[in-house]
DRENPA-3360 file (N, C-alpha, C; in nm, 2 decimals, always signed):
BEGIN
1 = MLHKRQNP = +11.22/-9.17/-13.23/+11.19/-9.05/-13.16/+11.06/-8.98/-13.22 ~ +10.97/-8.94/-13.13/+10.85/-8.88/-13.17/+10.87/-8.73/-13.19 ~ +10.81/-8.68/-13.29/+10.82/-8.53/-13.31/+10.68/-8.47/-13.29 ~ +10.68/-8.36/-13.21/+10.56/-8.29/-13.19/+10.53/-8.20/-13.30 ~ +10.40/-8.18/-13.34/+10.37/-8.09/-13.45/+10.38/-7.95/-13.40 ~ +10.42/-7.86/-13.49/+10.43/-7.72/-13.45/+10.30/-7.66/-13.41 ~ +10.20/-7.68/-13.49/+10.06/-7.63/-13.46/+9.96/-7.74/-13.47 ~ +9.95/-7.81/-13.36/+9.85/-7.92/-13.36/+9.71/-7.88/-13.38;
9 = EPEMNGAA = +9.64/-7.95/-13.46/+9.50/-7.92/-13.48/+9.42/-7.95/-13.36 ~ +9.32/-7.87/-13.33/+9.23/-7.90/-13.21/+9.16/-8.03/-13.23 ~ +9.15/-8.10/-13.12/+9.08/-8.23/-13.13/+8.93/-8.21/-13.15 ~ +8.87/-8.29/-13.24/+8.72/-8.28/-13.26/+8.66/-8.40/-13.19 ~ +8.59/-8.38/-13.08/+8.53/-8.49/-13.01/+8.38/-8.51/-13.05 ~ +8.34/-8.45/-13.16/+8.21/-8.47/-13.21/+8.11/-8.37/-13.17 ~ +8.15/-8.26/-13.10/+8.06/-8.16/-13.06/+8.09/-8.03/-13.14 ~ +7.98/-7.97/-13.19/+8.01/-7.84/-13.27/+7.88/-7.76/-13.25;
17 = IVLSDGRE = +7.90/-7.63/-13.27/+7.79/-7.53/-13.28/+7.77/-7.51/-13.43 ~ +7.65/-7.52/-13.48/+7.62/-7.49/-13.62/+7.56/-7.35/-13.63 ~ +7.64/-7.27/-13.70/+7.60/-7.13/-13.72/+7.48/-7.12/-13.82 ~ +7.42/-7.00/-13.82/+7.30/-6.98/-13.91/+7.34/-7.00/-14.06 ~ +7.47/-6.97/-14.09/+7.51/-6.99/-14.23/+7.55/-7.13/-14.26 ~ +7.54/-7.22/-14.17/+7.57/-7.36/-14.19/+7.71/-7.41/-14.15 ~ +7.79/-7.31/-14.12/+7.93/-7.34/-14.07/+7.93/-7.41/-13.94 ~ +8.01/-7.51/-13.92/+8.02/-7.58/-13.79/+8.15/-7.53/-13.72;
25 = VPITDTMV = +8.13/-7.49/-13.59/+8.25/-7.45/-13.51/+8.26/-7.55/-13.40 ~ +8.38/-7.62/-13.40/+8.40/-7.72/-13.29/+8.40/-7.66/-13.16 ~ +8.34/-7.73/-13.06/+8.33/-7.68/-12.92/+8.46/-7.73/-12.86 ~ +8.54/-7.63/-12.81/+8.67/-7.66/-12.75/+8.67/-7.67/-12.60 ~ +8.77/-7.73/-12.54/+8.78/-7.73/-12.40/+8.78/-7.59/-12.34 ~ +8.85/-7.50/-12.41/+8.86/-7.36/-12.37/+8.72/-7.29/-12.36 ~ +8.64/-7.32/-12.46/+8.50/-7.27/-12.47/+8.42/-7.32/-12.35 ~ +8.43/-7.45/-12.32/+8.35/-7.51/-12.21/+8.40/-7.45/-12.08;
33 = KQALDNLA = +8.53/-7.44/-12.06/+8.58/-7.39/-11.93/+8.54/-7.24/-11.91 ~ +8.54/-7.16/-12.02/+8.50/-7.02/-12.01/+8.35/-7.02/-11.97 ~ +8.27/-7.10/-12.03/+8.12/-7.10/-12.00/+8.10/-7.14/-11.86 ~ +8.17/-7.24/-11.81/+8.16/-7.28/-11.67/+8.20/-7.17/-11.57 ~ +8.31/-7.11/-11.61/+8.36/-7.00/-11.52/+8.26/-6.89/-11.52 ~ +8.20/-6.85/-11.63/+8.09/-6.75/-11.64/+7.97/-6.79/-11.55 ~ +7.93/-6.92/-11.56/+7.82/-6.96/-11.48/+7.85/-6.96/-11.33 ~ +7.97/-6.99/-11.30/+8.02/-6.99/-11.16/+8.01/-6.85/-11.10;
41 = QAGSTDTT = +8.06/-6.75/-11.18/+8.06/-6.61/-11.14/+7.92/-6.56/-11.13 ~ +7.83/-6.60/-11.22/+7.70/-6.55/-11.22/+7.63/-6.61/-11.10 ~ +7.66/-6.74/-11.06/+7.60/-6.80/-10.95/+7.65/-6.74/-10.82 ~ +7.77/-6.70/-10.81/+7.82/-6.64/-10.69/+7.77/-6.50/-10.66 ~ +7.71/-6.43/-10.77/+7.65/-6.30/-10.75/+7.50/-6.31/-10.73 ~ +7.45/-6.43/-10.75/+7.30/-6.44/-10.74/+7.27/-6.47/-10.59 ~ +7.19/-6.39/-10.53/+7.17/-6.40/-10.38/+7.03/-6.47/-10.36 ~ +6.96/-6.50/-10.47/+6.83/-6.57/-10.45/+6.85/-6.72/-10.45;
49 = DKCAS = +6.77/-6.79/-10.37/+6.77/-6.94/-10.37/+6.66/-6.99/-10.46 ~ +6.70/-7.03/-10.58/+6.60/-7.08/-10.68/+6.55/-7.22/-10.64 ~ +6.61/-7.29/-10.55/+6.57/-7.42/-10.52/+6.47/-7.42/-10.40 ~ +6.46/-7.31/-10.33/+6.37/-7.30/-10.21/+6.23/-7.30/-10.26 ~ +6.14/-7.36/-10.19/+6.00/-7.35/-10.23/+5.91/-7.32/-10.11;
% end
């Protein structure tokens, strides 16, 4: 029988943000989803067509 860990460590897929003091902060799925949601919201409020020439 497999036992689940109480507090599983976040998976590190090789992507991290390096802070100015040298610390590495892993980029999580939650961070990516939040950034995409923010971009989607910003895009939905933008009424200009940046691709039009």
